[in-house]
C-alpha positions as CSV (number, residue, x, y, z in Angstrom):
1,M,26.3,-6.5,-138.5
2,F,28.6,-7.1,-135.8
3,T,28.0,-10.7,-135.1
4,G,31.0,-12.3,-135.0
5,I,30.5,-13.5,-131.2
6,N,30.8,-16.8,-130.0
7,P,27.6,-18.4,-128.3
8,S,29.4,-20.9,-126.3
9,T,32.1,-18.3,-124.8
10,H,30.3,-15.0,-125.4
11,H,33.3,-13.3,-126.2
12,P,33.8,-11.4,-129.4
13,S,35.9,-12.7,-132.2
14,K,38.9,-11.3,-133.4
15,E,37.4,-10.3,-136.6
16,W,34.6,-8.6,-134.5
17,Y,37.2,-6.5,-132.8
18,Q,38.9,-5.6,-136.3
19,E,35.5,-4.5,-137.9
20,N,34.7,-2.7,-134.8
21,A,38.3,-0.5,-134.9
22,V,37.6,-0.1,-138.6
23,F,34.0,1.4,-138.7
24,R,34.9,3.7,-135.4
25,V,37.8,5.2,-137.4
26,S,35.6,5.5,-140.3
27,L,32.9,7.2,-138.4
28,A,35.3,9.9,-137.0
29,N,36.4,10.6,-140.5
30,F,32.9,11.1,-141.5
31,L,31.8,13.4,-138.8
32,F,35.0,15.1,-139.4
33,F,34.3,16.0,-143.2
34,G,30.5,15.8,-142.7
35,V,31.1,18.9,-140.3
36,L,33.0,21.0,-142.5
37,S,30.8,20.1,-145.2
38,L,27.7,21.4,-143.1
39,I,30.0,24.8,-142.1
40,M,30.6,25.4,-145.4
41,I,27.0,25.7,-147.0
42,G,26.7,28.8,-148.7
43,V,30.2,29.7,-149.3
44,K,30.1,31.9,-152.6
45,D,32.9,34.5,-152.4
46,Q,36.3,34.9,-150.8
47,N,34.7,37.6,-148.3
48,D,33.3,35.1,-146.6
49,R,35.2,34.3,-143.1
50,R,34.7,30.5,-144.0
51,D,36.9,30.8,-146.5
52,S,40.0,30.8,-144.4
53,W,38.3,28.2,-142.5
54,H,38.6,26.0,-145.7
55,H,41.9,27.1,-146.7
56,G,44.0,27.1,-143.5
57,G,43.7,26.4,-139.5
58,W,45.4,22.6,-140.4
59,I,46.7,22.5,-136.7
60,L,43.5,23.0,-135.6
61,K,42.0,20.6,-137.9
62,T,44.5,18.2,-137.1
63,V,43.6,18.1,-133.5
64,V,40.0,18.2,-133.9
65,W,40.6,15.3,-136.2
66,A,42.6,13.0,-133.6
67,L,40.4,13.8,-130.9
68,L,37.3,12.6,-132.9
69,I,39.0,9.5,-133.4
70,I,39.9,8.6,-129.8
71,L,36.0,9.7,-128.9
72,M,34.9,7.2,-130.9
73,F,36.5,4.4,-128.9
74,F,34.3,5.3,-126.0
75,L,31.2,5.2,-128.2
76,P,28.6,2.6,-127.4
77,N,28.7,-0.7,-129.9
78,V,24.7,0.1,-131.1
79,V,26.0,3.3,-132.0
80,I,28.4,2.0,-134.6
81,T,26.0,-0.9,-135.6
82,I,23.5,2.3,-136.5
83,Y,26.2,4.1,-138.5
84,E,27.1,0.5,-140.4
85,K,23.3,0.7,-141.4
86,I,23.9,4.1,-142.8
87,S,27.4,3.6,-144.3
88,I,25.8,1.4,-146.8
89,F,23.7,4.0,-148.2
90,G,26.5,6.7,-148.1
91,S,28.9,4.1,-149.7
92,G,26.3,3.8,-152.4
93,L,25.9,7.5,-153.0
94,F,30.1,7.6,-153.3
95,L,30.3,4.9,-156.1
96,L,27.8,7.5,-157.9
97,V,30.2,10.0,-157.3
98,Q,32.9,8.1,-158.5
99,V,31.1,6.9,-161.7
100,I,30.0,11.0,-162.4
101,M,33.8,11.8,-161.7
102,L,34.9,9.0,-164.3
103,L,32.8,10.5,-166.8
104,D,33.9,13.9,-165.8
105,F,37.5,12.6,-166.6
106,T,36.8,11.0,-170.0
107,Y,35.1,13.4,-171.7
108,T,37.7,16.4,-170.2
109,W,40.4,14.0,-171.8
110,N,38.6,13.6,-175.0
111,D,38.0,17.4,-175.4
112,S,41.9,18.3,-174.5
113,W,42.9,16.0,-177.4
114,V,40.1,17.1,-179.8
115,E,40.6,21.0,-179.2
116,K,44.3,20.3,-180.5
117,D,42.9,19.7,-184.1
118,E,46.0,18.2,-185.4
119,Q,45.9,14.7,-187.5
120,K,48.2,13.0,-184.7
121,W,45.9,13.6,-181.3
122,Y,43.0,12.1,-183.6
123,A,45.1,9.5,-184.5
124,A,46.2,9.2,-180.7
125,L,42.2,9.4,-179.5
126,L,41.4,6.2,-182.0
127,A,44.5,3.9,-180.8
128,V,43.6,4.4,-177.0
129,S,40.0,3.8,-178.1
130,V,41.0,0.6,-179.7
131,G,43.5,-0.7,-177.3
132,C,40.7,0.3,-174.2
133,Y,38.0,-2.0,-176.4
134,I,40.4,-4.9,-176.9
135,A,41.3,-4.7,-173.3
136,A,38.0,-4.7,-172.4
137,F,37.0,-7.8,-174.5
138,T,39.9,-9.9,-173.9
139,F,39.0,-9.4,-170.0
140,S,35.7,-10.4,-170.4
141,G,37.0,-13.5,-172.6
142,L,39.2,-14.3,-169.5
143,L,36.2,-13.8,-167.2
144,F,34.7,-16.6,-169.0
145,I,37.5,-19.1,-168.2
146,W,38.0,-18.1,-164.7
147,F,34.4,-17.7,-163.8
148,N,32.5,-20.6,-165.9
149,P,34.2,-23.5,-164.9
150,A,33.9,-26.4,-167.6
151,G,30.7,-29.2,-166.4
152,Q,29.3,-26.5,-164.0
153,D,26.0,-24.5,-164.4
154,C,27.2,-20.8,-164.0
155,G,24.3,-18.9,-166.0
156,L,24.1,-16.1,-163.4
157,N,28.1,-15.7,-164.3
158,V,27.6,-16.2,-167.6
159,F,24.9,-13.3,-167.9
160,F,26.9,-11.1,-166.1
161,I,29.6,-11.2,-168.6
162,V,27.7,-11.6,-171.9
163,M,25.7,-8.5,-170.8
164,T,28.6,-6.7,-170.2
165,M,30.0,-7.4,-173.4
166,I,26.5,-6.2,-175.1
167,L,26.8,-3.1,-173.4
168,A,30.6,-2.2,-174.4
169,F,29.3,-2.9,-178.1
170,G,26.3,-1.1,-177.4
171,Y,28.3,2.3,-175.7
172,A,30.4,2.4,-179.1
173,M,27.5,2.1,-181.4
174,L,25.5,5.0,-179.6
175,A,28.8,6.9,-179.3
176,L,29.0,7.0,-183.0
177,H,25.0,7.5,-184.0
178,P,25.0,10.8,-186.4
179,Q,22.4,12.6,-183.8
180,V,24.7,11.9,-180.6
181,N,27.5,13.9,-179.9
182,G,29.6,11.2,-178.6
183,S,33.1,9.9,-179.2
184,L,34.7,6.2,-178.6
185,L,37.3,7.3,-176.2
186,P,34.6,7.9,-173.2
187,A,32.8,4.9,-174.4
188,S,36.1,2.8,-174.7
189,V,36.9,3.8,-171.2
190,I,33.4,3.0,-169.6
191,S,33.6,-0.3,-171.6
192,V,37.1,-0.9,-169.5
193,Y,35.9,0.1,-166.0
194,S,32.8,-2.0,-166.5
195,A,34.8,-5.0,-167.0
196,Y,36.7,-4.1,-164.0
197,L,33.9,-3.8,-161.8
198,L,32.6,-7.1,-163.2
199,Y,36.0,-8.8,-161.9
200,T,35.8,-7.4,-158.8
201,A,32.3,-8.5,-158.4
202,L,32.8,-12.1,-159.4
203,S,36.0,-12.4,-157.4
204,S,34.1,-11.5,-154.3
205,E,31.8,-14.4,-154.7
206,P,32.0,-16.9,-151.8
207,R,35.0,-19.0,-151.9
208,D,32.7,-22.3,-151.5
209,Y,30.6,-21.3,-154.8
210,I,31.8,-23.7,-157.5
211,C,31.5,-20.9,-160.3
212,N,34.2,-19.0,-158.7
213,G,37.3,-20.4,-160.6
214,L,39.0,-18.6,-158.2
215,H,38.1,-19.9,-155.0
216,K,41.2,-21.9,-154.3
217,K,43.3,-18.5,-154.4
218,S,40.7,-16.5,-152.9
219,K,42.7,-14.8,-150.3
220,G,45.1,-13.5,-152.6
221,V,42.2,-12.4,-155.0
222,S,40.4,-10.6,-152.0
223,T,43.5,-8.4,-151.3
224,S,44.0,-7.7,-154.7
225,T,40.5,-6.3,-155.1
226,L,40.9,-4.5,-151.8
227,I,43.9,-2.7,-153.2
228,L,42.5,-2.3,-156.2
229,G,39.1,-0.8,-154.7
230,M,41.1,1.5,-152.3
231,L,43.4,2.7,-155.2
232,T,40.1,3.7,-157.1
233,T,38.9,5.3,-154.2
234,I,42.1,7.3,-153.7
235,L,42.2,8.5,-157.4
236,S,38.5,9.5,-157.2
237,V,39.3,11.7,-153.9
238,M,42.3,13.1,-155.5
239,Y,40.9,13.8,-158.5
240,S,38.3,15.4,-157.2
241,A,40.5,18.1,-155.2
242,I,42.7,18.6,-158.3
243,R,39.3,19.2,-160.1
244,A,38.1,21.7,-157.3
245,G,41.4,23.4,-157.8
246,S,40.6,24.4,-161.2
247,S,37.6,26.9,-162.0
248,T,35.2,24.0,-163.6
249,T,31.5,23.6,-163.9
250,F,32.0,19.8,-162.1
251,L,32.6,21.2,-158.4
252,S,31.5,24.6,-159.2
253,P,28.9,26.5,-157.3
254,P,26.0,27.9,-159.3
255,S,26.9,31.4,-158.8
256,S,30.5,30.8,-160.1
257,P,31.4,32.9,-163.2
258,K,32.3,30.6,-166.0
259,S,35.1,31.8,-168.3
260,G,34.9,33.2,-171.8
261,G,31.5,35.3,-170.9
262,R,31.5,38.6,-172.2
263,K,31.7,41.3,-169.4
264,P,29.3,44.6,-169.9
265,L,30.6,47.8,-171.1
266,L,30.9,51.2,-169.0
267,Q,28.9,53.7,-170.1
268,S,30.7,56.5,-168.2
269,E,33.7,57.8,-166.3
270,D,31.9,57.8,-163.0
271,L,31.1,54.2,-163.2
272,E,34.4,53.2,-164.2
273,D,35.7,54.7,-160.8
274,G,32.9,53.3,-158.6
275,K,33.7,50.1,-160.1
276,K,37.2,50.5,-159.0
277,E,36.4,51.7,-155.4
278,K,34.2,48.6,-155.3
279,K,36.9,46.1,-156.3
280,E,38.7,47.1,-153.3
281,T,36.4,45.4,-150.9
282,E,34.9,43.3,-153.3
283,A,36.4,39.3,-152.9
284,R,36.4,36.8,-156.1
285,P,33.8,34.2,-156.0
286,V,35.0,30.7,-154.9
287,A,36.1,28.9,-157.6
288,Y,34.2,25.5,-156.3
289,S,31.6,24.5,-154.1
290,Y,33.7,23.6,-150.6
291,M,30.7,22.2,-149.2
292,F,30.7,19.3,-152.0
293,F,34.6,19.3,-152.1
294,H,34.0,18.2,-148.0
295,L,30.9,16.1,-148.8
296,I,33.0,13.6,-151.2
297,F,35.2,12.9,-148.6
298,A,32.9,12.0,-146.0
299,L,31.1,9.8,-148.3
300,A,34.6,8.1,-149.1
301,S,35.3,7.9,-145.4
302,M,32.1,5.6,-145.5
303,Y,33.1,3.7,-148.2
304,S,36.7,2.8,-147.0
305,G,35.0,1.3,-144.2
306,M,32.5,-0.7,-146.2
307,L,35.2,-1.8,-148.3
308,L,37.6,-2.6,-145.6
309,T,35.0,-4.8,-143.9
310,G,33.6,-6.3,-146.8
311,W,30.1,-4.6,-146.6
312,S,29.7,-6.8,-143.2
313,S,29.6,-10.1,-145.5
314,S,32.5,-11.4,-143.9
315,Q,30.9,-12.7,-140.6
316,S,27.9,-14.1,-142.5
317,D,29.7,-16.7,-144.1
318,G,32.3,-17.5,-141.4
319,S,35.1,-16.6,-143.6
320,D,37.9,-14.7,-142.4
321,L,38.3,-13.0,-145.8
322,I,37.6,-9.5,-146.5
323,D,35.5,-8.1,-149.2
324,V,34.1,-11.4,-150.0
325,G,29.9,-12.1,-149.9
326,W,26.8,-12.1,-152.1
327,T,26.1,-7.9,-150.6
328,T,30.1,-7.4,-152.3
329,V,28.7,-9.0,-155.6
330,W,25.3,-7.4,-155.9
331,V,26.9,-3.6,-155.0
332,R,29.7,-4.0,-157.4
333,I,27.1,-5.4,-160.1
334,C,24.5,-2.7,-159.7
335,T,27.5,0.2,-159.9
336,Q,28.0,-1.4,-163.2
337,W,24.4,-0.7,-164.1
338,V,24.5,2.6,-162.9
339,T,27.8,3.4,-164.7
340,G,26.1,2.6,-167.9
341,A,23.1,4.3,-167.1
342,L,24.9,7.6,-166.5
343,Y,27.1,7.0,-169.4
344,V,24.0,6.6,-171.7
345,W,22.3,9.5,-169.9
346,S,25.3,11.7,-170.7
347,L,25.0,11.2,-174.3
348,L,21.0,11.3,-174.5
349,A,20.7,14.4,-172.3
350,P,22.1,17.1,-174.2
351,L,19.5,15.9,-177.1
352,I,16.7,16.2,-174.8
353,M,17.4,19.3,-172.7
354,P,19.8,21.1,-175.1
355,D,19.8,24.3,-173.2
356,R,21.8,22.4,-170.3
357,E,25.2,21.8,-169.7
358,F,26.4,18.2,-169.2
359,F,29.7,17.6,-168.3
């Protein structure tokens, strides 16, 4: 919370002002995309007037966005405090969406190479998969050195690292099981991502924690993890925009037609003429859900605010570092576990519900 007020002077600290400003801008972005998401609920075809609102009106949108940012600085602090609490849950949802995007990306990547049905692409799949696993286990080994100093009781860190390695091995075994229609590439990519999440979690441990072997370089580590976190956020949002631009099932509304379907045959010339006349006034269905598209940006706005302020943990330990504290650690550890759970579900769900499509 915004507790960085010196009790002796009753004046807010510099860090308090910085966090306050970050959350006010974050709130403006959230309201902007959140309202757009609400407006776009139920858009199914291009005849809907809101389709033009989604694709156009950039000058008006820019003006409204700028005005929102300005107005946020006139709101009382209690509103920002409430928004901060809500942002914790919104950020968790964004991390969940981020994981779903990663799974969608890896499966799409794997399918695109398998569909080529050539020996060199199969060899490339194997090479990339093996390379990812080597990177994941090598990185996990380095984490043993960095976050398990000799002579210290760091059982929690050791548990996190060993569990990450066991899960990575388990992903491969499950993906290669004959009853599971899996592949080694998604399993290897998820393993690398899990190792990355573990690194960001452990490097966010308080700088005075003896098991944080990077505590002497904690400022540099905090900056690097912040940059990596913002980079993954930007890539997630960009990927959602790219995927939304294509007709896929990931962001497609339920009413969107799927490619490859067989069209009904016309039985008379009258029906054919009537269909031609109807086409003149009938627009194509939208290729993706506009509501979900803007919702991703709204959640990303919340997550960026929490990331830049260290999930409000920087004020709790008196540190001037961002992205450091036990709250950040556990958020990222839980994200790693959710990532693994979703990947396992993506493999088992087709067996449990064979009539449904997953990724």
